[in-house]
C-alpha positions, 0 to 999 in steps of 0.5 A: 242631769246636767246643770245647764238643763236645770238652769235653762227654764230659770233663764226663760221667763226672766228676759225682762230682768236681764234687759233691765239689768243691761239697760241700767248698766247702759244708762249709768255708763251713758250718764257717766260718759255725759258727765265727764264728756268735756274732760274725756278725749276718746283718742286718749282712751283708745291709746291707753287700750292700744298700749295695754300689755297683754301679759299683764292683762292676763295676769290681772285676770288670773289674780282676779279669778283667784276670788272664786276659790276664796269664795268657795271656802266662804260658802263652805263655812257659811253652810257649815255654820247654818246647818251645824252638821258637817254631814249636810255640807257639800264637799269643797270640790262640788262647791268650787265647781258650783261657785265657778259655774255661778260666775259663768251664769252671771255673765251669760244670764245677764242679771246679777241674781242669776248666779245666786239662783243657780247656787240655790238650785244646785244646792237643793237638787244635787246636795242634801240641803232643804230649799230653805237652807240652800236659799239661806246659805246663798243669802248669808254668803252674799251678806257676809261678803258685803258686811266685811267689805263695808267694814274694811272700807270704813277702816280705810277712810282715816287713811284716805283722809290723811292721804288728802282724799277730798271730804266729799268723797269720804263722806259719800263712802261713809254713807254707803258703808254705814248704810250697808252695815245698817242693812245687816242690822235690819237682817238680824231683826227681820225674822222677828218682825216677820214672825208677827205676821201670821201667814204661811208664806211669810213664815217660810220667808222668815226662816230664810232670813233667820240665823244670821247671828250665828255668823257673828261669833268672834272665831267665825268673824275672824275667818270671814275677815281673813277671806274678805282681806284676801278678796281685797288683795285679789281685786287690788292686785288685778287693778294694779296690774291693769294700771301697770299694763296701761303704763300708768303710775297711780299710787298703789296705796291710794288704789287700795283705799278705794278697792272696797267701794269698787268691789261693792259696785262690781257686785251690785245685782242690778248691774251687769258685771258692774258696768256703768256703776264702776265707771262712775265710782272710779271717776269719782275716786281715782279720777277726782283725786288726780291720780288718773285723768278722766280718759285714763280712768275710763280706759282702765275701768273698761279693761277691768270690766273686760277682765270680770267678763273673761274670768266669769266666761272661762268658768263655763268649763265647770258646767261640764261633767257629773253634778251628782254628789253623795247625799244622806237619806233625807229626813222630815226635819231636813225637808221643811 
């Protein structure tokens, strides 16, 4: 059985969610365009696109694609930490294929959570994880990424202030990052709150959210931090290469300071590959600081969006081939 055969029924019946995702992205894109319309010269935007160096754009796509093997290792660690049994962890080769394929699903679906749904289905059908552990691993993998991107973002705020970034921008970033960290705290408390509700479905839901505290030990946190820093480096390199491809000379360190915010926007599940939100975020950061004009900001943001789509689309090749992996005999305790 191929992965495409499993995913097709999941795609059917979710058309409205795909349409909603596209509509939200389009609305934000249109809203951002309207806000900066008087500052944007579309001929300048077209001129920036026309001047893009194809070799540097290809290099940017390659650098950004490196996040797939990086995130593969994070998913592998998360599964190991929640199961505490190496025998239950699918091999890295399978998880790499799964992570890349989920990236393709996110492009083709298109709704942000479709990639996560594909991961859960594959981990359950082809791996040895229960549906609860498959859902929990996928959820924790996403939360770990958001948590550390937020913490890195908070760490960049003093440097942004010293670099002359406006107080309004810094306060908006602070509110976002702090809110997401509070959300992690809610995740820690949620299983205990749900356990108070005597209902079979709620009890199963509580088991999905349970155990995130296992991610927070010092040794495991250090591994997560390294992975998050590599993700930031990949996104930073891709955006910097796009700026160079357009012949723009924005300060590399200023660009680095805004990467956590931009990465969070790119991964928002209700946007299609970050479209709409990314343009607003870049206009409010790189555009507002004077590093780029409004036209240059939109042009580079469009180029970055194209890179995200291309890097996800090329991963369709990983859908091919056999998905079966060796599985130990199931036990009652492991099939809850």
